[in-house]
TORZA-778048 format. One line per 3 residues: number of its first residue (from 1); their letters; for each residue x, y, z of N, C-alpha, C, CB. Coordinates in pm, whole numbers, padded with zeros to 5 digits. Glycine has a CB too. Layout:
NUM) a) X Y Z X Y Z X Y Z X Y Z; ...
% end
This chain:
1) mmk) -13603 00763 11669 -13750 00717 11627 -13747 00558 11598 -13804 00802 11482; -13627 00513 11522 -13638 00371 11501 -13601 00298 11614 -13561 00328 11393; -13509 00354 11718 -13494 00295 11838 -13620 00258 11912 -13418 00376 11913
4) ylg) -13705 00376 11926 -13819 00381 12001 -13909 00294 11945 -13871 00507 12015; -13929 00281 11810 -14021 00178 11763 -13984 00035 11779 -14044 00199 11628; -13854 00010 11771 -13806 -00127 11793 -13853 -00170 11932 -13647 -00136 11780
7) kki) -13815 -00076 12009 -13839 -00098 12171 -13980 -00134 12192 -13807 00038 12265; -14080 -00043 12129 -14216 -00062 12146 -14275 -00187 12074 -14282 00058 12102; -14202 -00250 11988 -14258 -00373 11918 -14218 -00483 12017 -14196 -00399 11759
10) lit) -14090 -00468 12048 -14039 -00587 12131 -14122 -00576 12262 -13870 -00583 12161; -14139 -00474 12331 -14218 -00464 12463 -14360 -00535 12431 -14238 -00297 12515; -14433 -00476 12322 -14558 -00508 12304 -14570 -00672 12281 -14609 -00421 12188
13) fil) -14480 -00724 12195 -14472 -00871 12169 -14460 -00946 12299 -14351 -00907 12077; -14357 -00909 12381 -14333 -00990 12500 -14435 -00983 12594 -14213 -00955 12564; -14500 -00849 12623 -14606 -00833 12716 -14724 -00895 12676 -14631 -00701 12741
16) lgl) -14778 -00876 12566 -14907 -00932 12517 -14891 -01079 12491 -14955 -00859 12389; -14770 -01135 12462 -14732 -01270 12448 -14749 -01348 12591 -14582 -01274 12394; -14675 -01289 12683 -14692 -01341 12818 -14839 -01332 12885 -14595 -01266 12905
19) cgm) -14908 -01204 12843 -15049 -01206 12898 -15121 -01306 12835 -15123 -01078 12882; -15103 -01332 12713 -15181 -01440 12668 -15151 -01585 12717 -15174 -01437 12531; -15025 -01607 12732 -14998 -01728 12811 -15055 -01750 12939 -14872 -01739 12829
22) lve) -15066 -01649 13000 -15111 -01658 13160 -15267 -01656 13145 -15051 -01514 13269; -15338 -01611 13047 -15482 -01634 13031 -15497 -01782 12990 -15548 -01534 12921; -15409 -01830 12901 -15429 -01961 12851 -15416 -02070 12969 -15325 -01988 12738
25) vff) -15310 -02048 13052 -15282 -02116 13187 -15411 -02115 13277 -15160 -02039 13265; -15474 -01995 13305 -15583 -01982 13390 -15691 -02072 13333 -15626 -01837 13404; -15714 -02053 13195 -15848 -02124 13132 -15822 -02268 13132 -15887 -02077 12973
28) tsi) -15703 -02311 13084 -15664 -02459 13102 -15685 -02530 13224 -15532 -02475 13080; -15673 -02437 13323 -15669 -02489 13449 -15813 -02522 13521 -15591 -02392 13527; -15892 -02432 13468 -16053 -02457 13497 -16136 -02532 13405 -16125 -02331 13505
31) tht) -16086 -02566 13287 -16154 -02635 13176 -16115 -02767 13156 -16137 -02570 13055; -15993 -02810 13200 -15945 -02949 13189 -15938 -03020 13311 -15819 -02955 13131; -15999 -03130 13309 -16021 -03235 13412 -15924 -03326 13440 -16124 -03307 13386
34) stv) -15883 -03382 13554 -15810 -03479 13583 -15837 -03605 13522 -15810 -03487 13700; -15741 -03681 13455 -15793 -03795 13386 -15800 -03920 13499 -15693 -03829 13253; -15739 -03905 13613 -15758 -04006 13690 -15879 -03981 13798 -15627 -04035 13749
37) hky) -15913 -03858 13832 -16011 -03846 13953 -16134 -03777 13860 -15945 -03737 14101; -16149 -03741 13751 -16247 -03673 13678 -16312 -03552 13760 -16352 -03775 13635; -16213 -03472 13795 -16250 -03331 13846 -16155 -03242 13806 -16264 -03319 13993
40) isl) -16204 -03095 13821 -16126 -02997 13754 -15988 -02992 13833 -16204 -02854 13749; -15900 -03017 13785 -15735 -03003 13833 -15682 -02874 13873 -15638 -03041 13719; -15719 -02769 13844 -15674 -02649 13848 -15543 -02640 13810 -15694 -02598 13961
43) vgt) -15477 -02729 13719 -15343 -02726 13687 -15361 -02695 13517 -15260 -02877 13736; -15312 -02554 13512 -15306 -02512 13377 -15194 -02534 13303 -15327 -02391 13368; -15185 -02531 13164 -15094 -02555 13071 -15063 -02450 12970 -15130 -02663 13012
46) tsl) -14934 -02445 12917 -14925 -02368 12797 -14795 -02414 12738 -14931 -02213 12822; -14748 -02347 12628 -14619 -02393 12555 -14557 -02251 12526 -14648 -02491 12407; -14421 -02250 12539 -14336 -02135 12514 -14362 -02099 12357 -14175 -02169 12550
49) wsl) -14407 -02202 12281 -14445 -02152 12141 -14554 -02076 12129 -14467 -02251 12054; -14644 -02074 12239 -14757 -01979 12242 -14733 -01845 12249 -14836 -02003 12340; -14598 -01826 12291 -14564 -01679 12298 -14550 -01620 12169 -14438 -01653 12373
52) lvy) -14524 -01699 12051 -14541 -01663 11901 -14650 -01608 11865 -14532 -01765 11819; -14766 -01718 11902 -14910 -01684 11883 -14957 -01546 11934 -14992 -01788 11953; -14952 -01570 12071 -15010 -01437 12145 -14926 -01309 12116 -15011 -01457 12310
55) gtg) -14790 -01309 12099 -14704 -01211 12078 -14726 -01135 11946 -14577 -01266 12088; -14751 -01239 11841 -14756 -01186 11702 -14908 -01124 11690 -14725 -01313 11584; -15008 -01203 11753 -15141 -01155 11732 -15152 -01020 11820 -15251 -01269 11775
58) glv) -15090 -00989 11932 -15091 -00889 11993 -15023 -00745 11917 -15033 -00934 12108; -14918 -00789 11846 -14863 -00692 11758 -14946 -00652 11653 -14747 -00735 11704; -15011 -00748 11592 -15097 -00717 11471 -15200 -00652 11519 -15146 -00831 11390
61) lsr) -15265 -00669 11647 -15383 -00602 11703 -15341 -00459 11747 -15443 -00686 11827; -15211 -00451 11798 -15168 -00305 11841 -15144 -00213 11714 -15026 -00311 11931; -15110 -00260 11611 -15095 -00189 11470 -15236 -00138 11424 -15033 -00295 11353
64) vnn) -15323 -00231 11426 -15467 -00204 11385 -15528 -00105 11484 -15555 -00339 11382; -15501 -00120 11631 -15560 -00048 11739 -15505 00102 11709 -15516 -00113 11890; -15385 00141 11666 -15336 00259 11628 -15408 00337 11517 -15209 00236 11595
67) ver) -15481 00258 11432 -15569 00341 11343 -15686 00397 11385 -15606 00276 11243; -15709 00537 11352 -15825 00589 11413 -15953 00534 11371 -15829 00723 11395; -15976 00496 11253 -16075 00415 11216 -16130 00319 11292 -16045 00364 11124
70) fyk) -16023 00238 11338 -16047 00106 11421 -16090 00142 11565 -15910 00012 11428; -16001 00237 11637 -16043 00251 11768 -16159 00327 11786 -15949 00302 11841; -16204 00408 11699 -16328 00477 11700 -16465 00396 11678 -16315 00576 11598
73) msm) -16437 00260 11633 -16549 00157 11606 -16625 00141 11750 -16482 00002 11548; -16721 00071 11734 -16767 00002 11870 -16689 -00106 11922 -16900 -00055 11860; -16693 -00119 12057 -16617 -00237 12101 -16643 -00374 12017 -16652 -00260 12251
76) rlq) -16781 -00388 12007 -16836 -00518 11937 -16762 -00519 11795 -17014 -00516 11919; -16758 -00440 11708 -16688 -00458 11601 -16523 -00455 11615 -16739 -00360 11514; -16463 -00385 11708 -16301 -00427 11751 -16293 -00553 11793 -16234 -00344 11869
79) ali) -16390 -00606 11866 -16374 -00753 11926 -16395 -00844 11796 -16496 -00791 12058; -16477 -00828 11705 -16497 -00922 11593 -16361 -00914 11507 -16634 -00881 11501; -16313 -00785 11481 -16194 -00776 11383 -16088 -00814 11462 -16166 -00635 11316
82) ggl) -16062 -00810 11587 -15966 -00847 11660 -15954 -01009 11664 -15987 -00783 11788; -16062 -01054 11693 -16091 -01202 11698 -16054 -01271 11572 -16237 -01228 11727; -16074 -01193 11477 -16057 -01274 11339 -15903 -01246 11312 -16167 -01215 11200
85) lft) -15838 -01152 11367 -15686 -01142 11338 -15616 -01246 11428 -15626 -00989 11368; -15669 -01256 11550 -15586 -01349 11628 -15624 -01509 11579 -15618 -01322 11796; -15740 -01535 11520 -15764 -01660 11469 -15667 -01676 11332 -15927 -01675 11441
88) lte) -15650 -01569 11257 -15565 -01589 11157 -15436 -01611 11181 -15571 -01501 11083; -15374 -01538 11292 -15267 -01544 11343 -15225 -01701 11401 -15272 -01439 11437; -15339 -01730 11466 -15336 -01882 11508 -15322 -01987 11414 -15451 -01917 11573
91) lfw) -15385 -01952 11316 -15382 -02048 11189 -15248 -02032 11134 -15495 -02014 11070; -15189 -01924 11119 -15049 -01907 11060 -14943 -01986 11125 -15005 -01765 11067; -14940 -01963 11269 -14849 -02056 11334 -14880 -02181 11352 -14819 -02019 11445
94) gii) -15000 -02219 11334 -15039 -02360 11354 -15002 -02423 11238 -15184 -02383 11382; -14999 -02359 11121 -14954 -02439 10995 -14804 -02452 10993 -15002 -02367 10859; -14728 -02358 11034 -14584 -02356 11044 -14547 -02442 11180 -14528 -02195 11048
97) lnl) -14575 -02428 11299 -14538 -02512 11390 -14589 -02662 11393 -14568 -02451 11497; -14723 -02672 11370 -14777 -02813 11390 -14769 -02893 11263 -14927 -02811 11438; -14811 -02826 11160 -14814 -02893 11032 -14687 -02910 10956 -14901 -02825 10950
100) llg) -14614 -02816 10948 -14470 -02804 10875 -14368 -02852 10945 -14428 -02670 10843; -14387 -02823 11079 -14244 -02868 11175 -14282 -02980 11235 -14189 -02762 11300; -14417 -03016 11242 -14447 -03137 11339 -14441 -03146 11486 -14369 -03230 11307
103) lni) -14452 -03007 11530 -14434 -02992 11669 -14579 -03049 11740 -14398 -02829 11702; -14688 -03048 11677 -14819 -03102 11726 -14841 -03028 11864 -14816 -03271 11742; -14841 -02899 11881 -14852 -02815 12005 -15007 -02822 12044 -14797 -02652 11978
106) why) -15097 -02806 11946 -15235 -02799 11954 -15296 -02885 11834 -15279 -02649 11951; -15411 -02926 11848 -15477 -02991 11738 -15645 -02988 11793 -15405 -03157 11712; -15714 -02903 11732 -15843 -02888 11749 -15929 -02988 11675 -15872 -02762 11715
109) igf) -16060 -03056 11742 -16110 -03125 11682 -16244 -03091 11706 -16069 -03235 11698; -16284 -02968 11764 -16420 -02915 11781 -16480 -02875 11660 -16424 -02805 11869; -16615 -02827 11659 -16681 -02799 11547 -16617 -02686 11475 -16815 -02774 11577
112) gnf) -16633 -02697 11334 -16577 -02599 11259 -16438 -02580 11227 -16611 -02503 11306; -16378 -02700 11289 -16218 -02684 11275 -16160 -02674 11129 -16145 -02812 11341; -16049 -02617 11121 -15987 -02609 10984 -15850 -02659 10999 -15986 -02464 10922
115) lgq) -15815 -02773 10937 -15677 -02829 10962 -15619 -02858 11103 -15588 -02740 10904; -15733 -02837 11192 -15694 -02894 11323 -15628 -02763 11401 -15581 -03030 11302; -15620 -02664 11323 -15531 -02553 11375 -15636 -02429 11432 -15423 -02495 11243
118) idv) -15760 -02427 11384 -15848 -02325 11443 -15963 -02379 11433 -15848 -02193 11386; -16074 -02339 11541 -16214 -02388 11528 -16294 -02290 11566 -16246 -02506 11602; -16434 -02308 11577 -16528 -02200 11605 -16539 -02161 11755 -16664 -02239 11555
121) lhs) -16506 -02250 11855 -16497 -02222 11998 -16361 -02142 12015 -16502 -02361 12087; -16257 -02169 11980 -16138 -02084 12006 -16148 -01950 11935 -16009 -02154 11961; -16227 -01931 11826 -16233 -01804 11772 -16328 -01717 11849 -16270 -01811 11633
124) icw) -16429 -01791 11897 -16514 -01710 11999 -16423 -01660 12120 -16637 -01806 12058; -16331 -01745 12162 -16263 -01696 12274 -16169 -01587 12245 -16195 -01800 12338; -16124 -01592 12109 -16028 -01487 12052 -16120 -01351 12070 -15979 -01521 11877
127) ilg) -16214 -01371 12020 -16344 -01226 12023 -16368 -01194 12156 -16517 -01261 11957; -16364 -01279 12249 -16398 -01232 12384 -16265 -01180 12442 -16463 -01349 12474; -16164 -01236 12404 -16023 -01188 12465 -15969 -01061 12405 -15910 -01298 12444
130) tpf) -16018 -01029 12292 -15977 -00895 12223 -15995 -00760 12315 -16071 -00876 12087; -16084 -00752 12387 -16113 -00623 12469 -16013 -00634 12560 -16258 -00608 12540; -15951 -00749 12613 -15851 -00739 12724 -15718 -00712 12663 -15845 -00870 12812
133) fiw) -15683 -00768 12530 -15555 -00725 12475 -15559 -00590 12443 -15514 -00799 12360; -15679 -00531 12405 -15662 -00382 12363 -15647 -00290 12479 -15783 -00332 12281; -15694 -00334 12596 -15684 -00270 12714 -15554 -00277 12775 -15777 -00316 12798
136) iyd) -15484 -00388 12759 -15332 -00417 12807 -15256 -00323 12713 -15276 -00588 12789; -15273 -00328 12582 -15203 -00222 12498 -15226 -00092 12527 -15233 -00231 12366; -15345 -00032 12533 -15375 00098 12563 -15335 00132 12705 -15514 00123 12539
139) tvi) -15364 00073 12805 -15335 00131 12925 -15178 00073 12989 -15466 00095 13023; -15159 -00054 12970 -15020 -00092 13026 -14901 -00028 12925 -15007 -00270 13035; -14918 -00068 12810 -14812 -00035 12709 -14819 00114 12668 -14828 -00128 12579
142) dyg) -14915 00162 12611 -14916 00287 12557 -14914 00405 12656 -15026 00293 12475; -14985 00373 12780 -15008 00468 12892 -14891 00455 12988 -15148 00441 12966; -14886 00324 13042 -14801 00285 13141 -14654 00299 13104 -14833 00152 13177
145) vfr) -14597 00255 13001 -14441 00239 12946 -14430 00351 12880 -14400 00112 12846; -14503 00405 12774 -14447 00491 12672 -14511 00627 12711 -14480 00440 12516; -14613 00643 12799 -14677 00780 12825 -14743 00832 12713 -14581 00881 12867
148) kqd) -14798 00761 12612 -14818 00816 12480 -14987 00857 12500 -14775 00693 12345; -15056 00800 12583 -15208 00840 12619 -15205 00940 12728 -15301 00712 12669; -15300 01024 12745 -15303 01099 12887 -15419 01066 12971 -15307 01255 12870
151) yvy) -15483 00931 12938 -15562 00886 13021 -15571 00727 13036 -15674 00943 12991; -15609 00689 13134 -15628 00523 13173 -15786 00498 13193 -15541 00476 13336; -15841 00390 13142 -15971 00361 13161 -15973 00188 13208 -16054 00404 13017
154) sif) -16088 00161 13271 -16088 00047 13322 -16118 -00085 13235 -16169 00062 13417; -16051 -00194 13247 -16096 -00304 13147 -16237 -00329 13136 -16038 -00434 13182; -16297 -00304 13260 -16456 -00324 13263 -16532 -00226 13176 -16513 -00306 13413
157) dny) -16464 -00129 13121 -16521 -00030 13007 -16533 -00105 12893 -16431 00096 12973; -16426 -00169 12847 -16422 -00238 12729 -16530 -00357 12718 -16284 -00288 12713; -16549 -00432 12827 -16630 -00549 12848 -16792 -00485 12861 -16573 -00637 12995
160) kel) -16803 -00397 12935 -16941 -00316 12926 -16983 -00280 12821 -16949 -00206 12988; -16901 -00215 12727 -16949 -00154 12588 -16959 -00276 12504 -16843 -00039 12517; -16874 -00396 12527 -16903 -00523 12446 -17042 -00577 12447 -16818 -00631 12492
163) fti) -17065 -00593 12585 -17203 -00652 12614 -17316 -00581 12646 -17198 -00731 12709; -17310 -00435 12634 -17421 -00340 12651 -17498 -00332 12517 -17367 -00198 12696; -17641 -00358 12534 -17723 -00352 12395 -17759 -00204 12370 -17869 -00446 12399
% end
């Protein structure tokens, strides 16, 4: 049992960490402009340190996602809770990596920033990203790797539930 749990934790950390890094590369490629030509460069960036943020956040979310009370909640509530958990994870690693170790990987200056490590815009991004991370965990890890679940659902189901009134 311990070997299985250790394997699941490692796979969850790495897979959700890498997924988060890919999402970050995608979004930085469409939101950052070239400093020379003032156009969208389609060149995205991330840091290997981001694996800690996304992997840890994914682990925390996966633990919460296994609690029946959580996964029976509406997707809106799951997204809010997941967004809060990811934001707190980003704050935790930001304090360690950026403020204590001085790596200066990120520093937010946007509205509602706290210590330059979290802000309102990125918290909203975490909320919107949570259904994706839940789907990756449920479908790819629980079903695809460990065959824990007996069903697969579309990622669009999560977002449909999130945005349907």
